[in-house]
Each structure stands twice: as C-alpha cells, then as structure tokens.
C-alpha positions as CSV (number, residue, x, y, z in Angstrom):
1,M,16.3,-88.0,-150.9
2,L,13.0,-88.2,-149.1
3,S,13.7,-91.6,-147.6
4,V,16.2,-89.8,-145.4
5,F,13.1,-88.1,-143.8
6,K,11.2,-91.4,-143.7
7,I,8.9,-90.4,-146.6
8,E,8.4,-93.4,-148.9
9,T,8.4,-92.6,-152.6
10,Y,8.4,-94.7,-155.8
11,Q,8.7,-94.2,-159.5
12,L,5.9,-95.1,-161.9
13,D,8.2,-94.8,-164.8
14,P,11.5,-92.9,-165.4
15,F,9.7,-89.6,-165.4
16,I,7.1,-89.8,-162.6
17,V,8.0,-89.8,-158.9
18,R,5.2,-90.2,-156.3
19,I,4.9,-90.2,-152.6
20,K,3.4,-93.5,-151.4
21,N,-0.4,-92.9,-151.0
22,G,0.1,-89.2,-152.0
23,V,1.0,-86.8,-154.8
24,G,3.4,-87.2,-157.6
25,V,5.3,-85.1,-160.1
26,R,6.1,-85.7,-163.7
27,I,9.7,-84.7,-164.5
28,A,9.6,-83.2,-167.9
29,H,12.7,-82.6,-170.0
30,G,12.7,-78.9,-169.1
31,C,12.9,-79.9,-165.4
32,V,16.1,-81.9,-165.7
33,G,18.3,-78.9,-165.9
34,Y,20.0,-79.4,-169.3
35,G,20.4,-75.7,-169.8
36,V,22.2,-75.1,-166.5
37,Y,24.3,-78.2,-166.9
38,S,25.3,-77.1,-170.5
39,F,26.2,-73.6,-169.3
40,W,28.6,-75.0,-166.7
41,F,30.0,-77.6,-169.0
42,A,30.7,-75.0,-171.8
43,Y,32.2,-72.5,-169.3
44,V,34.7,-75.1,-168.0
45,L,35.6,-76.3,-171.5
46,A,36.2,-72.8,-172.7
47,N,38.5,-71.9,-169.9
48,R,42.3,-72.2,-169.8
49,Y,42.3,-75.0,-167.2
50,E,44.5,-78.1,-167.6
51,I,42.5,-81.1,-168.7
52,K,42.6,-82.8,-165.2
53,R,41.2,-79.7,-163.6
54,K,38.5,-79.4,-166.3
55,I,37.4,-82.9,-165.6
56,I,37.2,-82.4,-161.9
57,L,35.3,-79.1,-162.2
58,I,32.8,-80.5,-164.7
59,I,32.1,-83.6,-162.5
60,F,31.9,-81.5,-159.3
61,G,29.7,-78.8,-160.9
62,L,27.3,-81.2,-162.5
63,F,27.0,-83.2,-159.3
64,V,26.2,-80.0,-157.3
65,L,23.7,-78.9,-159.9
66,W,22.1,-82.3,-160.0
67,F,21.9,-82.3,-156.2
68,I,20.1,-78.9,-156.2
69,N,17.6,-80.4,-158.7
70,V,17.0,-83.4,-156.5
71,I,16.4,-81.1,-153.5
72,R,14.0,-79.1,-155.6
73,I,11.9,-82.1,-156.7
74,S,11.9,-83.4,-153.1
75,L,10.7,-80.1,-151.7
76,L,8.1,-79.8,-154.5
77,L,6.7,-83.2,-153.5
78,I,6.6,-82.2,-149.9
79,A,5.0,-78.8,-150.7
80,M,2.4,-80.4,-152.9
81,Q,1.6,-83.1,-150.3
82,N,1.1,-80.5,-147.6
83,K,-0.5,-77.9,-149.9
84,W,2.1,-75.3,-149.2
85,P,2.2,-72.2,-151.4
86,M,5.4,-71.4,-153.3
87,P,7.5,-68.6,-151.7
88,L,6.9,-65.2,-153.3
89,G,4.5,-66.9,-155.7
90,W,7.4,-68.1,-157.9
91,D,7.2,-71.5,-159.4
92,H,9.7,-74.3,-158.6
93,H,11.5,-73.9,-161.9
94,T,12.3,-70.3,-161.1
95,W,13.7,-71.3,-157.7
96,F,15.8,-74.0,-159.3
97,T,17.2,-71.5,-161.8
98,I,18.0,-69.0,-159.1
99,F,19.8,-71.5,-156.9
100,S,21.6,-73.2,-159.8
101,Y,22.9,-70.0,-161.3
102,G,23.8,-68.8,-157.8
103,A,25.9,-71.9,-157.3
104,I,27.5,-71.4,-160.7
105,L,28.4,-67.8,-159.8
106,I,30.1,-69.1,-156.6
107,F,31.9,-71.7,-158.7
108,L,33.0,-69.0,-161.2
109,F,34.2,-66.7,-158.4
110,L,36.2,-69.5,-156.7
111,S,37.7,-70.9,-159.9
112,E,38.6,-67.5,-161.3
113,K,40.2,-66.5,-157.9
114,K,42.3,-69.7,-157.9
115,Q,43.1,-69.2,-161.6
116,S,44.3,-65.6,-161.0
117,N,46.4,-66.8,-158.0
118,L,48.2,-69.3,-160.3
119,F,49.1,-66.6,-162.8
120,N,50.3,-64.1,-160.1
121,Q,52.9,-66.5,-158.6
C-alpha cells in the first residue's frame, strides 16, 4: 500500500513490516482483525441468503475489512515515522474497530434493504 506513495517497505518476517531506514510494526494476532472478520462471516452465514449471495457477501466483506486493516497499518507506519499523535488520543486498534464496524453497519443496512425488497415484491 505504501509503495503507491513511493514509500519503500519490507517484511522482516511474516509479522513485522518496516519502512526502509525507518520504523516498523509487529502485527500481533490481535491486529489481524479475526474478531471483526468472524462477526461478518457469522452474520452472513446466519442470514437467509441463497448460497451464491452468501459467498459473494462473505468474500466482498472480508476483502473490505482486510483493506481497512491494510490502510490502518500503513497509516500507523507513516504516523510513527513522522511522530504524529493519534487523533483524539485513541490507539490504532480503536480506530480500526470503529471503521470496521462502521463498514459492517453499512453492509448490514444495504443487505437488509435489498433482502426486504426481495420479500416485498
């Protein structure tokens, strides 16, 4: 993600991402977003969608949540490199949770709206 902005990064191992000649972050298991991914996965599976739609929703939702996480880690690296404070004093995990569940709420609204339109025809 950072290479788009001409910022060179590299991985020391599967869990450490570092800016070339700069700071790095260790991506712990809690940072991967399993809880948010699991919530979305369980919601879609528990709903009355046809199997094809479930698969599409699961893949789309997990991709969007993964992308939000990639943006978070990229912004965290930039903020650490430039010594920027976190907005409102909240840590990056809190911001990830807010944006992830915000995206899920939008997904829920859109999928329920479409689902109710199917039943009202």
